[in-house]
C-alpha positions, 0 to 999 in steps of 0.5 A: 808846733801846735799846742795840745787841746784841752778838754775844757777848751774841746767842750767850748768849741765844740758847743760853739760848732753846733748849730754854726751850719759850717761845712766839714772843711770849716769845721776841720779849719777851726779845730785847726786854728785852736790847735795853732792860735788858741780858743779865742781865735777859733772862737772868732773863725767860728763867729765870722763863718756863723751861717744863719738862715732866717724862717721868720718869713712863712710864704703863703699856703692853704689848708683844706680841712683843718678840722681833720688835721693834727696840730703837728702836720700843720706845724710842719707844713709852716715850717716848710713855708719858711724856708728860703728856696719856698715859693707856695704851699698847701696842706690836703685833708689827709695829711698827716706828720712825715719826715720834713714835709708833712703827708699830704704836704704841697710845696712850691720851691724856685730852683731847688728840689728837696729830696724829703719833700719828694719822701722815701718812697719816690713816685709811689703811686696809684694805677686802676684797671677797670675790666670789661666784666661785671660784679657776677663775674667777681662772684663766680670766678672769685676763688680764681682772682684770688688765687691769681693775686696771689701767685702773680704778686710778690710783697714786702720788704726786699720782696722779688721774683724767682729768676726763673719768674722775671718780667721784661719791660722797656724801663730795663733799656732805659739808657739812665741806669748807666747815667750815675754809679748809683743808678747802674749799682741799682739796675740788678735791683730793679731787675729782680723787683721790677713788678713787685710791692712794698710793705705797709700800706701797699696792695693789690686788690679786686673791687667793684668800680661803679660809674653813675653818669658816662664820663668823656675824660675816663672813656668809658660811655655805659654807666654801672659796675665794672669789676677793677684793679687797684694798686698802691705801691712805688719804686721799690728800693730803687727809690729808696736808696735815690731819696737817702743817698740824695736827702743826706747828700742834701744835709750836707750841703745845709748845716745851716738848717736847724732842726726841726727842717733839717729834713727839708735840706734842698738841692739847687738844680744849677749843681751836678748834685740836683742835677743828679737827683732829678735825673735819678728821681725821673728815672724812679717814676718811670720805674714805679710806673713799670712795676703797676704795669707788670702787675696789671698785665700779669694778672690780666693775662693770667685771668684772661680779662680784657682792660676797658681803661687804665687811669694811674697818678704818681703822688710822691713826686716833684714837677716843674709847674708854672706858679703865677706865672713862673717855673717852680718845682712843685713837690707833692708828698702824699698829694695827688695832681689835680690840674684841670680835667686831670683823672686821679685816685684816692683811695680809702683804707682797705676796708672803705670806698676809694674814688677816680676823681677828676682835677678842677685846677684849683691854683690856690691849691697848687692844683692838688689833691688828697691821696687818700684817707690819712691816719688819724693814728700811728702804726704803734698805736693802731698796734696798741689798739686794736688786734686782729679779730677786730680788723677782720670783722669791720671787714666783713661785715662789709664784705672784704677778704684780706689776704696779708696785712697787718694790725698797722694798716687797720682801717680804724686807724685812718680818717674817714674817706667820706669827710676827706673827700668832703673837704675838697670839693673845690679840688676835684670831681668824684668820676667813680667809687671803687669798693675793695673786694679782695684786699691782697697786701704783705704778710706784716 
């Protein structure tokens, strides 16, 4: 019969187990040994099985716009670069603190994917449609454009379209919805959330896009000022639930990770869990792209506008790419793909310009660029620092009308987009400039 466990001995074993990096089964084994053989035997077992991860060496990573980045974000990037699966990294000038990898962080890993280095909102992304219309159209039909912007969009956590107002898209026929029990369970959510946007910094907005000279990659030959629709959102509840499920699983598989990197737990792509996450992430990416396509299609149809071209990109995702002649997994968490001649969008805040850019393919940055202006203060700090009148006045001075939007998204809470763009002139070429005019966000 096993011995009873005294309170003092129990406390000693708990302390020994804490941070030992043992699995759940190994924890159970330690307690069983204590009951049957005593504390000394249990402590010997923990000591023999203790897993130690070496975080002493960091792989190379470059920083753009260091003067615009806080120390905590750089520390997060440094921690990520010390993971045993890390190969190379980069930090963009819009960086700020995130879970695990900082927002604006880029990390290449070997045969492993890190759910929190992709982000909670898998495939958060941008899409811009440039229309065959100009500033005069915006001025003349301002009320109609505003009306349809409100009518054709849905915003906020849990936002759905009414059952008699649902959209259709080939994504709903994707066979990967049947690939796992979780994806099958998420299908009904995808149906009602298709074409919706989240809260926080997600938006759909009308604005004016200025092209100073023809661009063959963009596909517009005539310089000028064009009416454009710009959207920012992700994979909604689908991606959120995938991210949380597999992040939790990754942490359970790597109990040896110390607290400072526990959110950077990874899944090997040689495992069933890693393959499931990869398939689920890619489906969430296609779903996010479908959300944007539906938003733009609904609004274009309602307004009768004809598209000249579309630019779009993910900025919370992982890709299989080649770095130093070997295949790696490149995580971009709040970073824009910027391979040679690859088009992307770097928005400012709700009150400041955004940019269509063309990548220069800088391998030192893992072919990446910033994804926005980046926060210079937290959401809580923004709410404490500003009031609604200050935010409205800031926008009014720039001729911008806001529909919804919370104080946490006040443009004054963001870095200056001009500084962020200037800090990466070796990563991108600016193709054109977008000025927001009617901004729709959640009523946070």
